[in-house]
C-alpha positions as CSV (number, residue, x, y, z in Angstrom):
1,X,-19.5,-42.2,-2.2
2,X,-22.6,-43.9,-0.8
3,X,-23.5,-47.2,0.7
4,X,-24.4,-50.1,-1.7
5,X,-24.1,-52.7,1.1
6,X,-27.3,-54.7,0.3
7,X,-26.5,-54.8,-3.4
8,X,-22.9,-55.8,-2.8
9,X,-23.8,-58.6,-0.4
10,X,-26.4,-60.0,-2.8
11,X,-23.8,-60.1,-5.6
12,X,-21.3,-61.6,-3.2
13,X,-23.6,-64.5,-2.2
14,X,-24.4,-65.2,-5.8
15,X,-20.7,-65.2,-6.7
16,X,-19.6,-67.4,-3.8
17,X,-22.1,-70.0,-5.0
18,X,-20.6,-69.9,-8.4
19,X,-17.1,-69.7,-7.1
20,X,-17.4,-72.8,-4.9
21,X,-17.9,-74.8,-8.1
22,X,-14.9,-73.3,-9.9
23,X,-12.2,-72.8,-7.2
24,X,-10.3,-76.0,-8.1
25,X,-10.1,-75.1,-11.7
26,X,-7.3,-72.5,-11.1
27,X,-4.0,-74.0,-9.9
28,X,-2.5,-72.2,-6.9
29,X,0.8,-72.3,-5.3
30,X,0.0,-71.4,-1.7
31,X,3.4,-69.7,-1.5
32,X,1.9,-67.0,-3.7
33,X,-0.9,-66.1,-1.3
34,X,0.1,-62.5,-0.3
35,X,-0.6,-61.5,3.2
36,X,0.7,-58.5,5.2
37,X,1.3,-58.4,8.9
38,X,3.0,-55.0,8.7
39,X,6.0,-56.0,6.6
40,X,4.5,-55.0,3.3
41,X,5.3,-56.6,0.0
42,X,9.0,-55.7,0.2
43,X,10.9,-54.6,-2.9
44,X,10.0,-57.4,-5.3
45,X,8.7,-58.3,-8.7
46,X,5.5,-60.2,-9.4
47,X,5.9,-62.3,-12.5
48,X,3.3,-63.2,-15.2
49,X,4.0,-66.9,-15.0
50,X,2.9,-67.1,-11.4
51,X,-0.5,-67.0,-9.6
52,X,-0.9,-64.2,-7.0
53,X,-3.7,-64.1,-4.4
54,X,-4.2,-61.0,-2.2
55,X,-5.5,-62.0,1.2
56,X,-6.5,-58.9,3.3
57,X,-5.0,-55.5,2.9
58,X,-1.6,-55.8,1.3
59,X,0.7,-52.7,1.5
60,X,3.7,-51.5,-0.4
61,X,5.4,-49.9,2.5
62,X,7.3,-46.6,2.5
63,X,10.7,-47.2,0.8
64,X,9.5,-50.3,-1.0
65,X,8.9,-50.8,-4.8
66,X,6.6,-53.4,-6.2
67,X,7.2,-54.2,-9.8
68,X,4.5,-56.1,-11.7
69,X,5.4,-57.7,-15.1
70,X,3.2,-57.2,-18.2
71,X,0.6,-60.0,-18.4
72,X,0.5,-60.7,-14.7
73,X,-2.9,-61.5,-13.1
74,X,-3.5,-60.6,-9.5
75,X,-6.6,-62.1,-7.8
76,X,-8.0,-61.1,-4.5
77,X,-9.9,-63.1,-1.9
78,X,-13.5,-62.1,-1.3
79,X,-14.6,-60.6,2.0
80,X,-16.3,-57.7,3.6
81,X,-15.4,-55.5,6.5
82,X,-12.2,-56.6,8.3
83,X,-11.8,-59.5,5.8
84,X,-11.6,-57.2,2.7
85,X,-8.7,-57.6,0.3
86,X,-6.9,-54.7,-1.5
87,X,-3.5,-53.6,-2.8
88,X,-2.4,-50.3,-1.2
89,X,0.7,-48.3,-2.1
90,X,1.5,-46.4,1.1
91,X,2.8,-42.9,1.1
92,X,6.5,-43.2,0.2
93,X,6.1,-46.5,-1.5
94,X,6.1,-47.1,-5.2
95,X,4.5,-49.4,-7.8
96,X,5.7,-50.0,-11.3
97,X,3.0,-51.9,-13.1
98,X,3.6,-51.6,-16.8
99,X,1.4,-53.8,-18.9
100,X,0.9,-53.6,-22.7
101,X,-2.0,-53.6,-25.1
102,X,-1.4,-57.3,-25.7
103,X,-0.4,-58.2,-22.2
104,X,-2.4,-56.1,-19.7
105,X,-2.0,-56.4,-15.9
106,X,-5.3,-57.6,-14.5
107,X,-6.6,-57.2,-10.9
108,X,-9.7,-59.3,-10.3
109,X,-11.4,-61.6,-7.7
110,X,-10.2,-65.1,-6.8
111,X,-11.9,-67.7,-9.0
112,X,-12.0,-65.5,-12.1
113,X,-10.8,-67.7,-14.9
114,X,-10.9,-64.7,-17.3
115,X,-13.2,-66.7,-19.5
116,X,-16.6,-65.7,-18.2
117,X,-16.7,-67.5,-14.8
118,X,-17.5,-64.1,-13.2
119,X,-20.5,-62.2,-14.7
120,X,-19.3,-58.9,-16.2
121,X,-21.7,-56.9,-14.0
122,X,-20.6,-58.5,-10.7
123,X,-19.5,-55.9,-8.2
124,X,-18.1,-55.7,-4.7
125,X,-16.3,-59.0,-4.7
126,X,-13.0,-57.6,-3.4
127,X,-11.5,-54.2,-2.6
128,X,-9.5,-52.3,-5.2
129,X,-6.2,-50.6,-5.9
130,X,-5.2,-47.6,-3.7
131,X,-2.3,-45.2,-4.2
132,X,-1.3,-42.8,-1.5
133,X,1.1,-40.0,-2.0
134,X,2.6,-36.8,-0.5
135,X,0.9,-34.1,-2.6
136,X,-1.3,-31.4,-1.2
137,X,-4.8,-31.7,0.1
138,X,-7.1,-28.9,1.2
139,X,-7.6,-30.1,4.7
140,X,-6.4,-28.7,8.0
141,X,-2.9,-30.1,8.7
142,X,-2.5,-31.2,5.1
143,X,-3.0,-34.9,5.9
144,X,-6.0,-37.3,6.0
145,X,-6.8,-41.0,6.3
146,X,-8.0,-42.6,3.2
147,X,-11.6,-44.0,3.0
148,X,-11.8,-47.7,2.5
149,X,-9.0,-48.6,4.9
150,X,-9.7,-49.2,8.6
151,X,-8.9,-46.0,10.6
152,X,-6.6,-48.0,12.9
153,X,-4.1,-48.6,10.0
154,X,-1.4,-45.9,10.1
155,X,-0.3,-46.7,6.6
156,X,-3.6,-45.2,5.4
157,X,-2.4,-41.7,5.9
158,X,-1.9,-39.5,2.8
159,X,-1.1,-35.9,1.9
160,X,1.8,-33.6,2.3
161,X,3.5,-30.7,0.4
162,X,5.1,-32.4,-2.6
163,X,3.0,-31.8,-5.6
164,X,5.5,-33.5,-7.8
165,X,5.6,-36.6,-5.6
166,X,6.1,-39.9,-7.5
167,X,4.1,-43.0,-6.5
168,X,5.2,-44.9,-9.6
169,X,3.5,-46.1,-12.8
170,X,0.3,-47.8,-13.8
171,X,-0.1,-48.5,-17.5
172,X,-2.4,-51.0,-19.3
173,X,-4.0,-52.1,-16.1
174,X,-7.6,-53.6,-15.8
175,X,-9.2,-53.5,-12.3
176,X,-12.4,-55.7,-12.2
177,X,-15.3,-56.4,-9.8
178,X,-14.1,-54.5,-6.8
179,X,-15.7,-52.2,-4.2
180,X,-15.9,-54.3,-1.1
181,X,-17.8,-52.6,1.8
182,X,-15.7,-52.3,5.0
183,X,-18.4,-50.4,6.9
184,X,-21.6,-48.4,6.4
185,X,-21.1,-46.0,3.6
186,X,-17.4,-46.9,3.3
187,X,-16.7,-48.9,0.2
188,X,-13.4,-49.0,-1.8
189,X,-13.1,-47.3,-5.2
190,X,-11.8,-49.2,-8.1
191,X,-8.7,-46.9,-8.3
192,X,-8.3,-44.6,-5.3
193,X,-5.7,-41.8,-5.7
194,X,-5.0,-40.0,-2.4
195,X,-2.6,-37.1,-2.5
196,X,-0.9,-38.6,-5.5
197,X,1.7,-36.3,-7.2
198,X,2.2,-35.2,-10.7
199,X,5.4,-37.3,-11.3
200,X,3.3,-40.4,-11.0
201,X,2.4,-41.9,-14.4
202,X,-1.2,-43.3,-14.9
203,X,-2.5,-44.1,-18.4
204,X,-4.5,-46.9,-20.1
205,X,-6.5,-47.9,-17.0
206,X,-9.8,-49.8,-17.0
207,X,-12.2,-49.9,-14.0
208,X,-15.1,-52.2,-14.6
209,X,-18.0,-53.1,-12.3
210,X,-16.9,-51.5,-9.1
211,X,-19.5,-51.2,-6.4
212,X,-18.4,-47.6,-5.5
213,X,-16.7,-45.0,-7.7
214,X,-14.6,-46.0,-10.6
215,X,-11.7,-43.5,-10.0
216,X,-11.6,-41.1,-7.1
217,X,-8.9,-38.4,-6.6
218,X,-8.6,-37.1,-3.1
219,X,-6.5,-34.0,-3.5
220,X,-3.1,-34.4,-5.2
221,X,-2.1,-33.4,-8.7
222,X,-1.7,-36.7,-10.6
223,X,-2.5,-36.6,-14.3
224,X,-4.5,-39.3,-16.1
225,X,-4.8,-40.3,-19.8
226,X,-6.7,-43.1,-21.6
227,X,-9.1,-44.1,-18.8
228,X,-12.2,-46.3,-19.3
229,X,-14.8,-46.7,-16.5
230,X,-17.9,-48.9,-16.9
231,X,-20.8,-50.3,-14.9
232,X,-19.9,-48.7,-11.5
233,X,-22.3,-48.5,-8.6
234,X,-21.6,-44.9,-7.8
235,X,-19.8,-42.1,-9.8
236,X,-17.6,-42.9,-12.7
237,X,-15.1,-40.2,-11.8
238,X,-14.9,-38.3,-8.6
239,X,-12.6,-35.4,-7.6
240,X,-12.4,-33.7,-4.2
241,X,-10.3,-32.3,-1.4
242,X,-8.4,-30.0,-3.7
243,X,-7.5,-32.3,-6.7
244,X,-5.8,-30.2,-9.4
245,X,-4.7,-32.8,-11.9
246,X,-5.2,-33.0,-15.7
247,X,-7.2,-35.6,-17.6
248,X,-7.5,-36.3,-21.3
249,X,-9.3,-39.2,-23.0
250,X,-11.7,-40.7,-20.5
251,X,-14.6,-43.0,-21.4
252,X,-17.4,-43.6,-18.8
253,X,-20.4,-45.7,-19.5
254,X,-23.2,-46.8,-17.1
255,X,-25.5,-49.7,-16.9
256,X,-29.2,-48.9,-16.9
257,X,-29.6,-50.3,-13.4
258,X,-26.8,-48.6,-11.4
259,X,-24.5,-45.6,-11.3
260,X,-24.8,-42.0,-10.1
261,X,-22.9,-39.1,-11.7
262,X,-20.5,-39.5,-14.6
263,X,-18.4,-36.8,-13.1
264,X,-18.6,-35.4,-9.6
265,X,-16.4,-32.5,-8.4
266,X,-16.4,-31.3,-4.8
267,X,-14.0,-28.9,-3.2
268,X,-14.1,-30.7,0.1
269,X,-16.2,-31.3,3.2
270,X,-17.3,-29.0,6.0
271,X,-16.0,-27.4,8.1
272,X,-13.2,-26.6,5.7
273,X,-15.5,-26.2,2.7
274,X,-12.7,-27.2,0.4
275,X,-10.4,-24.2,0.2
276,X,-8.5,-24.0,-2.0
277,X,-11.1,-25.7,-4.2
278,X,-10.6,-28.6,-6.5
279,X,-9.6,-27.6,-9.9
280,X,-9.4,-30.6,-12.3
281,X,-8.9,-30.0,-16.0
282,X,-10.9,-32.6,-17.9
283,X,-10.7,-32.6,-21.7
284,X,-12.0,-35.1,-24.3
285,X,-14.3,-37.0,-22.0
286,X,-17.0,-39.3,-23.5
287,X,-19.9,-40.1,-21.1
288,X,-22.8,-42.4,-21.8
289,X,-25.4,-42.4,-19.1
290,X,-28.1,-44.8,-17.8
291,X,-30.7,-43.7,-20.2
292,X,-34.0,-42.1,-19.3
293,X,-36.0,-42.7,-16.1
294,X,-32.8,-42.9,-14.1
295,X,-33.2,-39.5,-12.4
296,X,-29.4,-39.1,-12.4
297,X,-27.2,-36.2,-13.4
298,X,-24.4,-36.2,-15.9
299,X,-22.2,-33.9,-13.8
300,X,-22.5,-32.6,-10.3
301,X,-20.3,-29.8,-8.9
302,X,-20.7,-28.8,-5.2
303,X,-18.9,-27.8,-2.0
304,X,-16.8,-25.1,-3.7
305,X,-15.9,-27.3,-6.6
306,X,-14.3,-25.7,-9.7
307,X,-12.4,-26.8,-12.7
308,X,-12.6,-27.2,-16.5
309,X,-14.7,-29.8,-18.4
310,X,-14.2,-29.1,-22.1
311,X,-14.3,-30.6,-25.6
312,X,-16.4,-33.5,-24.4
313,X,-19.5,-35.5,-25.4
314,X,-22.3,-36.5,-23.1
315,X,-25.3,-38.6,-24.0
316,X,-28.2,-40.6,-22.7
317,X,-29.1,-39.2,-19.2
318,X,-32.2,-37.7,-17.7
319,X,-30.5,-34.7,-16.2
320,X,-27.6,-32.5,-17.2
321,X,-25.2,-30.4,-15.2
322,X,-26.0,-29.4,-11.7
323,X,-24.2,-26.5,-10.0
324,X,-24.6,-26.0,-6.2
325,X,-25.7,-22.7,-4.8
326,X,-25.2,-22.1,-1.0
327,X,-24.6,-19.2,1.3
328,X,-20.8,-19.8,1.2
329,X,-18.9,-17.2,-0.8
330,X,-16.9,-19.7,-2.8
331,X,-19.8,-22.0,-3.8
332,X,-19.8,-23.7,-7.1
333,X,-22.1,-21.1,-8.6
334,X,-19.7,-18.3,-7.7
335,X,-17.0,-20.4,-9.3
336,X,-18.8,-20.6,-12.6
337,X,-19.6,-16.8,-12.4
338,X,-16.0,-16.0,-11.8
339,X,-14.6,-18.3,-14.5
340,X,-12.9,-20.8,-12.1
341,X,-15.5,-23.4,-13.2
342,X,-15.9,-23.7,-17.0
343,X,-18.0,-26.4,-18.7
344,X,-17.5,-25.3,-22.3
345,X,-17.4,-26.4,-25.9
346,X,-19.2,-29.7,-25.1
347,X,-21.8,-31.7,-27.1
348,X,-25.0,-33.1,-25.6
349,X,-27.5,-35.5,-27.0
350,X,-30.5,-37.2,-25.4
351,X,-30.0,-35.1,-22.3
352,X,-32.9,-33.1,-20.7
353,X,-35.0,-34.0,-23.8
354,X,-32.4,-32.1,-25.9
355,X,-33.5,-28.9,-24.3
356,X,-30.5,-26.4,-24.1
357,X,-32.3,-24.1,-21.6
358,X,-32.3,-26.8,-18.9
359,X,-29.1,-28.7,-19.3
360,X,-27.4,-26.4,-16.8
361,X,-29.3,-26.2,-13.5
362,X,-29.0,-24.9,-10.0
363,X,-29.2,-27.2,-7.0
364,X,-29.6,-24.9,-4.0
365,X,-29.9,-24.9,-0.3
366,X,-33.5,-24.7,0.9
367,X,-34.8,-21.1,1.2
368,X,-32.3,-19.5,-1.2
369,X,-33.6,-17.3,-3.9
370,X,-32.2,-18.8,-7.1
371,X,-34.0,-16.7,-9.7
372,X,-30.9,-14.8,-10.9
373,X,-28.6,-17.9,-10.8
374,X,-31.2,-19.9,-12.8
375,X,-31.4,-17.1,-15.4
376,X,-27.6,-17.0,-15.7
377,X,-27.4,-20.7,-16.3
378,X,-30.2,-20.6,-18.9
379,X,-27.9,-18.5,-21.0
380,X,-24.7,-20.3,-20.0
381,X,-25.3,-23.0,-22.6
382,X,-24.9,-20.4,-25.4
383,X,-22.1,-18.6,-23.6
384,X,-20.2,-21.9,-23.2
385,X,-20.3,-22.6,-27.0
386,X,-21.9,-26.0,-26.3
387,X,-24.2,-27.7,-28.7
388,X,-26.9,-30.3,-29.0
389,X,-25.8,-32.6,-31.9
390,X,-26.2,-36.3,-32.6
391,X,-22.8,-37.7,-33.6
392,X,-24.2,-41.2,-33.3
393,X,-22.5,-41.8,-30.0
394,X,-24.5,-43.4,-27.3
395,X,-26.3,-46.5,-26.1
396,X,-27.4,-49.1,-28.6
397,X,-29.3,-51.7,-26.6
398,X,-26.6,-53.2,-24.4
399,X,-23.7,-51.9,-26.5
400,X,-22.1,-48.5,-26.7
401,X,-21.1,-46.5,-29.8
402,X,-18.1,-44.5,-28.8
403,X,-16.7,-43.0,-32.0
404,X,-17.9,-40.9,-34.9
405,X,-16.7,-40.3,-38.5
406,X,-17.6,-36.6,-38.2
407,X,-14.8,-34.1,-38.8
408,X,-17.0,-31.1,-37.8
409,X,-17.1,-30.8,-34.0
410,X,-18.0,-27.1,-33.8
411,X,-15.9,-24.7,-31.8
412,X,-13.2,-26.2,-29.5
413,X,-11.8,-24.8,-26.3
414,X,-8.1,-24.1,-26.4
415,X,-6.0,-26.6,-24.5
416,X,-4.4,-25.0,-21.4
417,X,-0.8,-26.2,-21.7
418,X,1.4,-28.6,-23.6
419,X,0.7,-31.6,-21.4
420,X,-2.5,-32.0,-23.5
421,X,-2.6,-33.3,-27.0
422,X,-4.0,-30.4,-29.1
423,X,-6.5,-32.6,-30.9
424,X,-9.3,-31.3,-33.2
425,X,-12.1,-33.4,-32.0
426,X,-14.5,-33.7,-29.0
427,X,-14.8,-36.8,-26.9
428,X,-12.3,-39.6,-26.2
429,X,-12.0,-41.1,-29.6
430,X,-11.4,-40.2,-33.2
431,X,-9.1,-42.4,-35.4
432,X,-7.6,-44.4,-32.6
433,X,-9.4,-47.3,-30.8
434,X,-7.3,-47.2,-27.7
435,X,-9.4,-49.7,-25.7
436,X,-8.9,-52.5,-28.2
437,X,-7.1,-55.6,-27.0
438,X,-6.7,-55.0,-23.3
439,X,-10.1,-54.1,-21.8
440,X,-12.8,-56.4,-20.6
441,X,-15.5,-54.0,-21.8
442,X,-14.3,-54.4,-25.4
443,X,-13.6,-58.1,-24.9
444,X,-17.2,-58.7,-23.8
445,X,-18.5,-57.2,-27.1
446,X,-19.9,-54.1,-25.4
447,X,-18.2,-51.5,-27.6
448,X,-19.2,-50.6,-31.2
449,X,-16.3,-48.5,-32.4
């Protein structure tokens, strides 16, 4: 993550000016302003026929279960630093938020009437949703304090030894306009998953216009399906600290003005250097970048990162796949040499001027001889059975074409286990428009299916 403080404050000032004119248009029962002085939410149900306003950090404490009905809208008060608002499921707590395609659960900022009162690109207006679990991390002691929450808050601890830990369920949930900055370089992701275990269910999630990353997995083993991430200020998807989960069907699109990597994978941070390394398995990803003159990568793998990125489609970005080379024996380049990092059977278009020899590149520590690694990566495109093909997917002015009628996708990588749907196409879509009806991105007319 990186600091976007100036950009966020500018948007916040603009929004507050707009919000001051609209605040009275949304009826509010003050009894539904949710605050937390340590008691958490309790075991309770939030209902769709009530207004809910988050004020400050609101926790689902250990032993508590928060149930949210389909169609419920949760709004959060604006604020930076100590005045940030966010919903946090603490380690040992549980959330059951099961929306539907016709009645999604929506997290947004106070004053959003869901009819255009908040510009679609507005970022950093509140915090986000944070789930903390008891699954493994690759840090000394096996525990850490999640970014985005003040270090003085003990409920911000995550990690443990339970890879099948269960933090609950998120389904058909749209998280909008988040990413509040609580300190220099410390923003909140749209959906933060810290040490979340594989028994947690997360599918059909939208993150739109978050100031920091869309989704970031800090360790853990949670699996994700049907995820759409758009217009974020930093990475669309970020995995680090030993994350080992599985992902299928993810769409990530960027605006022309903001956004870093579509995918970032890091093993961890010094001095531990991320051992054991992160190992996400990402299949059927569709990534549409910022276009040319952005100077951004599609994918960046560093700090001993590994994993699989297969059967995916990437378009419209200056730079391609960057693999880090360092003096550490387990660096990302060593991982790709050894087969622990595989970026295979993917399709690229309008990336690196459609030049297959330069889509895979080395990013090395200063002074390292990278002649042999560069030569290896020049041939890796062919070895990986990737291709440069225009399936018609990509940016069309301010809209995004995300599907294709093609039935010929070239060679496909085998799916590693039966958690994955063994589909016969690349990218996140074929005959099912799974973002219809519940995402703001589609509602705003930004998707050409």
